[in-house]
C-alpha positions in Angstrom: 29.3 17.6 -26.5 29.8 15.3 -23.9 28.3 11.2 -23.4 26.7 10.3 -20.9 24.9 7.0 -19.5 22.0 9.5 -19.4 22.3 10.8 -22.6 22.4 7.7 -24.4 19.5 6.1 -22.6 17.1 9.2 -23.8 18.8 8.9 -27.5 17.6 5.0 -26.8 14.3 6.0 -26.0 13.7 8.1 -29.0 14.7 5.6 -31.0 12.8 2.3 -29.7 9.9 4.9 -29.4 10.2 5.3 -32.8 10.9 2.1 -34.4 10.2 -0.4 -31.3 13.3 -2.9 -30.0 13.7 -4.8 -32.7 15.1 -1.2 -34.3 17.7 -0.4 -31.7 21.4 -1.3 -32.1 24.3 0.8 -30.7 24.8 1.6 -34.2 21.8 3.9 -34.6 22.3 5.6 -31.1 25.8 6.1 -31.9 25.2 7.8 -35.6 22.1 9.4 -33.8 24.6 10.8 -31.4 27.1 11.8 -33.7 29.9 9.4 -32.4 31.9 5.8 -33.6 29.8 2.8 -31.8 32.8 1.7 -30.0 32.4 5.3 -27.7 29.2 3.8 -26.4 30.9 0.8 -24.6 32.8 3.1 -22.4 29.4 3.8 -20.7 27.2 0.7 -21.9 28.3 -2.5 -21.9 25.9 -4.5 -23.6 22.6 -4.7 -24.9 20.5 -5.5 -21.5 22.5 -2.7 -19.6 20.9 -0.6 -22.0 17.5 -1.7 -21.8 18.0 -1.5 -17.8 18.8 2.5 -18.0 15.8 3.2 -20.7 13.5 1.1 -18.3 14.7 3.2 -15.4 14.8 6.5 -17.2 10.7 5.3 -17.9 10.2 4.2 -13.9 11.8 7.6 -13.1 8.6 9.4 -14.9 6.0 7.3 -12.9 7.8 7.8 -9.6 6.7 11.5 -10.3 3.3 10.2 -9.2 4.2 10.2 -6.0 3.2 9.7 -1.9 -0.2 10.7 -1.2 -1.4 10.7 2.3 -4.0 7.6 1.4 -2.8 4.4 0.4 -5.3 3.7 -2.2 -4.6 7.0 -3.8 -1.0 6.4 -4.1 -2.2 2.9 -5.9 -4.2 5.0 -8.6 -1.6 7.6 -9.1 1.8 5.0 -9.6 -0.7 2.2 -11.7 -2.1 5.3 -14.0 1.2 6.9 -14.3 2.6 3.1 -15.2 -0.2 3.1 -18.0 0.5 6.6 -19.1 4.2 5.6 -19.7 3.7 2.6 -21.3 1.0 4.0 -24.0 3.9 6.5 -24.5 6.8 4.1 -25.0 4.9 0.7 -25.8 8.1 -0.8 -25.9 8.4 -0.5 -22.0 4.9 -3.0 -21.7 7.0 -5.6 -23.6 10.0 -5.6 -20.7 7.4 -5.5 -18.2 7.2 -8.9 -16.2 10.2 -10.0 -18.1 13.7 -9.6 -16.0 13.5 -7.9 -12.8 13.5 -4.4 -13.0 15.9 -3.0 -10.2 17.8 0.3 -11.0 17.3 3.3 -8.5 14.0 4.3 -9.6 11.9 1.1 -10.5 12.9 0.0 -6.4 11.3 3.4 -6.0 8.2 2.8 -7.1 8.1 -0.8 -6.3 8.6 0.9 -2.8 6.4 4.0 -2.9 3.8 0.3 -4.6 4.5 -2.2 -2.2 3.9 0.5 1.1 0.8 1.6 0.2 -0.6 -1.6 -0.5 1.0 -2.6 3.1 -1.1 -0.1 4.3 -4.4 -1.7 3.3 -7.1 -3.3 5.3 -7.1 -6.6 3.9 -3.3 -6.9 4.0 -2.2 -8.2 7.5 1.2 -9.7 6.8 3.8 -10.1 4.3 2.2 -13.2 3.3 -0.9 -11.1 2.3 1.6 -8.5 0.8 3.8 -10.8 -1.8 0.4 -12.0 -3.0 -1.3 -8.5 -3.4 1.7 -7.5 -5.1 1.9 -10.3 -7.4 -2.1 -10.0 -7.9 -1.4 -6.3 -8.9 1.9 -6.7 -11.4 -0.3 -9.5 -12.8 -3.0 -7.4 -13.7 -1.0 -4.2 -14.8 1.4 -6.4 -16.9 -1.4 -8.4 -18.6 -3.9 -5.3 -19.1 -0.7 -2.5 -20.7 0.3 -5.4 -22.9 -2.7 -6.2 -24.3 -3.4 -2.5 -25.1 -0.4 -2.4 -26.6 -1.3 -5.0 -28.9 -4.8 -3.7 -30.0 -3.2 0.0 -30.2 -0.3 -2.2 -32.8 -2.6 -4.4 -34.6 -4.6 -1.1 -35.2 -1.7 0.7 -36.6 -0.4 -2.7 -38.9 -3.7 -3.0 -40.5 -5.1 0.2 -40.8 -8.2 0.4 -39.2 -9.1 0.2 -36.0 -10.5 -2.5 -33.7 -14.2 -2.8 -34.1 -13.7 -2.5 -37.8 -11.0 -5.0 -37.5 -14.0 -7.3 -35.9 -16.7 -6.4 -38.7 -13.9 -7.3 -40.7 -14.5 -11.1 -39.2 -18.0 -10.6 -39.3 -19.6 -13.3 -41.7 -17.0 -15.6 -39.9 -18.3 -15.3 -36.9 -22.3 -14.7 -37.5 -21.9 -18.6 -39.1 -20.4 -19.9 -35.8 -22.7 -17.6 -33.3 -25.6 -18.9 -35.5 -24.7 -22.5 -34.2 -26.2 -21.9 -30.8 -23.0 -23.6 -28.8 -21.7 -20.1 -27.5 -24.4 -18.2 -26.7 -22.5 -16.0 -23.8 -20.1 -15.3 -26.6 -22.7 -13.8 -29.2 -24.3 -11.8 -26.0 -20.9 -10.2 -25.7 -20.4 -9.2 -29.9 -23.9 -8.8 -30.6 -24.9 -6.6 -27.4 -21.4 -5.7 -25.8 -20.3 -1.7 -26.3 -16.8 -0.7 -27.5 -15.6 0.0 -23.8 -13.5 3.4 -23.8 -9.6 1.8 -22.9 -9.0 4.3 -19.8 -12.0 4.0 -18.1 -12.0 0.1 -18.5 -8.8 0.0 -17.1 -9.7 2.2 -14.2 -12.7 0.0 -13.2 -10.8 -3.0 -13.4 -7.8 -1.8 -11.5 -10.5 -0.9 -8.4 -12.3 -4.2 -8.9 -8.9 -5.9 -8.5 -7.8 -3.3 -5.9 -11.0 -4.3 -3.8 -10.8 -7.7 -4.3 -6.7 -7.8 -2.9 -7.2 -6.0 -0.1 -10.9 -7.2 1.3 -10.7 -10.1 3.7 -10.1 -13.3 1.6 -12.9 -15.4 1.7 -11.9 -19.2 2.8 
């Protein structure tokens, strides 16, 4: 079966999905493909290039969100598709915000996002657009890394987040009973365990409203 950069990237993605980036190596990819490790270097020169190929393959999935007739609908579709991709390929969240993603599909997603934001009523020039892109990307990176970290914690401890929090109950109760942390106490005692997808959407809407509105000076 002939090799290709796309086939190598797809195999690497499968291994990273199963074992994380730490479990990814040229030797393992070659074994999965049934070839010698040196064969891969005819297609991919180093690990960084391999990661770039993998990342851009994921961006190809995100790019399927496509353009919508209204800027807000485009942004919602792209960002939710990004979340779906990060939950399907958790290693992708580890690479968000790291080295620039400049593959063709990554650039296509960036173009869709920037073009949509540029149409928002509160974005009146290039400076506004740069700030809006920065704020939106910061939200996406932070929210997805946090959600992926919670999922990993649940798997590694064998518990879900509420159970993990309950295990800290005695210590937390002692600290909250000091009365020094009244707002934290309200969050712990009265706060519900929110649905991750609904929370992500709510916070995304809040961010979009903030960065596309008229700034207060």
